[in-house]
N, C-alpha and C positions, 0 to 999 in steps of 0.2 A: 442651259446644257450645251456644251460644245461637242459636237458629234466627231468622231474619228474612228471608233472600234466598230469592227463588222459585226452584225448579227449573224450568229452561226446556227441558230435554231429558232426560227420566228415562231411567235405564238399563232395559234388559229385566228385569233382577233386581236389586233393592235390598235390603240388609240394614240394618235400622235396630236398633242395639244400644246400651243403656243403660238405667239404673234410672228416670231422671225421666220419669215417665208422661206429664206435660203436654207436654214437649218431643218425646218419642216420637210421641205423637199428631198434633203439629203437623207433624213430618217426614213422616208417612204423608199427611197432608192435601195437603202441598206435592207429593209425588209423583203423588197422585190427580188434584189439580187440573192439573198439568202435562199428565198423560195425556189429560184431558178437554179441555184446550186444543187438543191435537193432533187430537182427535177427539170432538166434543162428546157424542156418543151412547155413549160407552164405558160399558159396564157394569161396576158394581163388584160383586164377590163377596167378602164379608167372612167370614172363617173363624176359628174359635177352635182353637187347637192340639190341645187334648185331644179335639176332635170330628172332626178330619180323619181320613178313612178312607183305607187304601191305595188307590190308584187314582184318588182323587178329583181331585188336580192334573192327572193325565193327561187326564181326562175334560174338565176346564175348559179345558185348552190345546189342546184338540182344535180344528182349523180350522173356523171358522164358515162356513156355506153362504153367508152374506152378506158374509164379509170383514170383519165388525166387530171393532175391537180391544176387549178387556176388560181390567179390573184385578182382580187377585186379591191380596187381603190376608190374610196369616197372622199373626194375633195370639197372643201367649203361645206362641211356637214352641218354648219348652223343654219343653212339654208333648206335643210330637209324638212319636209312637211310632217305635221304630227303623226299621221298615220304610218309614215315611212320611219319615223324615229321609233315607234312602238315595234315596228318590225325588226329593226336593226337591234334593239335592245333584247327582244325576245329570242332572236337568232344567236346572239352572243351568249346566252345561257345554254345553248345546246347547239354550237357550231358544227359543221360538216368537216370531217377529216380530210375532205378533197378540196377545200377552199382556205386560202389565207386571205382574211379581211383586214384591210387597213383604212381606218376612219381619221380623216384629218380635220381638226377644229382648232380656230384661232383662239380659244378661250373666250371669255367675256360671258354676258348675261344670255345673248341669243343662242338657243340650242343647248342651254345649260341642262335640260333634263336628259339629253343625249349623253352628255359627259358624265353625269351622276349615274345614269343607268348602266353605262357600260363599266364604269368603275366598280359598281355594286355587283356586276356579272364577273368581276375578277379577271378582266381581259389585261393583257400587256399594255403597259402604259409608258409612252416615251413624253416626257415633259420638256418642253422647249423654253428656257428661261429667256426673257427679254435682255438683250445685251446693252445695257445702258451706261455703264461706268467705263471711264478711260482704261483702268486696269483690266477689265473684261475684254475690251476691244484688243488691247495689246496680247492678252492671252489668245484670242481669236487668231491674231496675225502669226504668232509663235506656232500655233497648232496647224494652220494652213501651210506654213513653210515646212514644218516637220511632215506633213502628209506628201509632200514633194520630195522628201528625202533629204532635207537641208535643215540648217539651223540659220537663226538670225540673231545678231547681237542686240543687246536692250537699246543702245542709242539708235541703231538703225531701225528697230522695230517702232520707236517713238517718232522718228523722223518720217517713217512712212505712213503712220497714223496721221501726223500733221499735214503731210503732202495730200493724201488721198481724201481724208474726211472719215465721216462715221458710218456711211452706207455699207453694210456687209458684203454685198454683191461687188461694190467697187473695190472693197478691201480684198475680197477673195480673188477677184480678177488680177489685181495689182500683184498679189503674193505669186500667182500662178505665172504671170508674165515675167516677174523678177527672178523667180527660180528657174524659168526657162532660159533667160538671156544672160544670166550671170554664171560664171564657171566657180565662184568661191564655195566651197564646202559650207563654211559659216558666212552669211552674207553680212557685210559691214556697211558703215555709214556712207563710205564712198560709193559703194554700189547703188545704195538708194539715192543719193545725190546725182549720179549719173544718169538715172533713168527717170528722175521726177523733179529735175530743177525746173523751176518756172511754174511749178504746180500751184503755188499760192497766188500767182498772177492771174493765171486762166485755168480753169478746172472743167472738167467734162461737164459739170452740172451747168456752168456758165453757158457753154455751147448748146447742150440739150435745152435749156430754158429759152434762149434765143430762137432757137429752131422751131420748137413747139409754139412759141408766140409769133411766128411768122416774120421775125426780123432777119431776112436772108443775108444782108450785107454784113449786119453784125455778127451773125452765127459763122459765117464764111471768115471773117476777119480773125474772130476769137479762134476758129479751128486751125487756121494757119499759123497763128501765133503758138498755140499750144503744142502743135507738131514741131514747130521751129525751136522750141525751148525743152524739147525732149519728153512731153507727155506721151506715153504709150498708146498707139492707135486702139489697142483692145479696150483700155480704160474709156476712151472717148465713145466707142461702141457701146460699151456697158451703160455709159451715162445716157445716151440717147435711147436705149431700150428701156431703162429704168423710168425715164420721163415719160414715154409713151404708155408704158404699164400703168403708171400712176393716173395718166388721163383715163384710161380704160376702167380702172378700179373705181375712181371717184364718179365717172360718167354712169357706171353701171350700178352705182349704190342705191339702196332704197330711197324713194324721194320723201318718205315721212321721217327719216332721221335728220336730226340737226345738230349742230355744235359738237359737243363732247361724245354725244351718242354716235354720230357719223364718224368722228376721229377714232373712237374705240372699235367700231365695226370694221373700218378699213385697216386698223392697225398702224395709223399715222398720227403724228403729232397735229394738233389743231391748226397751227400756223402752216403746215404744209398743205393740209386739205384746203385752207383758204386760198392759197396760192395756185394749187392745181385748178380749183373751180374757176378761177379768173382765166387761167390758161385755156379751159375748155371752150371758151368763146371761138366759134368758128370751126369747131371740129365735129365731125359725124362719124358714124360706125364705118362707112366705107372708106372715108378718109383715113381713119386710124388704122384699118385693116392694111392699106397701101403703104402706109409708114412703116409699120411694123415688118412687113415683107421686105421693104428697103433695107432697113437695119439688118434684118437677118442676113441679106446678101452681102451687106458691107462686113457683117461678122465673120463670114466665111472667107471674104477676100483678104482681110486684114491678117487672118490666120494661116495664110499660105495659098488660097485659092485664086489670088489675083497678084498682078505684078507691081501695082501702085497703091498701097494703102492709103495715101493722101487723097488720090483721085476717087477711090472707093468711098471715103468719108464725105467729100465734097458732093459726090452724087447723092449720098443718103440724106445730107442736109437738104440739098435743093428738093428731093422728093418729099421730105416731112414738110417743108414750107408750102410746096404746091399742093400737097394733100390737105392741107389745112385751109387754103384759100379757095381750093376748087379749081385752080387753073390747070 
């Protein structure tokens, strides 16, 4: 499912289920936005499944003295405990009028009882289909450009997909940057070539991989080449952020999962899980946190908060490498 239409009247309980994180995040944002449109002061409680305790939902759903509506979002719901799952399912059968509850589940076997229980309770369901086929990715690109109030020609969409790759976050960032930087109402092949030439030689993924593996010289050389051949700074930031998020996901995964089970749990192909596990060598939680903060700073600077995007990206690469090695 490629989201793009606003939710105008959110259900009291909504289940968002699917592996595509970007689309799931958007589905949640649409429900939250709709709830806040109905009541501007609605407070949002953002919870992580593994940290939700028994009774917490009941406490948040208790009637407010001021009668204010609030939104409760439970992410990674596959990690909820059995007692909490039972509470969520029971609550869904008789939800409070003062609460909008959004439950986010990646699909798969883990936490399946929650998904089945919520569906039986006839809650609102947003199913996020996995975007796997080239035609689906091209549709995604066209939808992203349309969200920006523009259109893109068929050969230009194909060229953008060839240049950027299959990652939806990277594609979304590329579409946003392209729509912002070009003047044409209908984006053509020349515009894509102008902003993404050289992408096949050096990608944001190459720079990110070298940085997280501690190869400072190689990462900086690739970064300078990418910038020199027209790769947009926002794409390089997105790739570095994606690489670090992958480290965090694999590093925080349950130790008892192996092979296909681990790949399914993380929503990654097995080859990528294997590569990220190798890249984890030398990384710890504190270093990963520092690196993510550095990328967040670089993201702000390349989007207008700093005078020199290239310098901001070099600093981010240097901090990533230093955070890994402990220097």
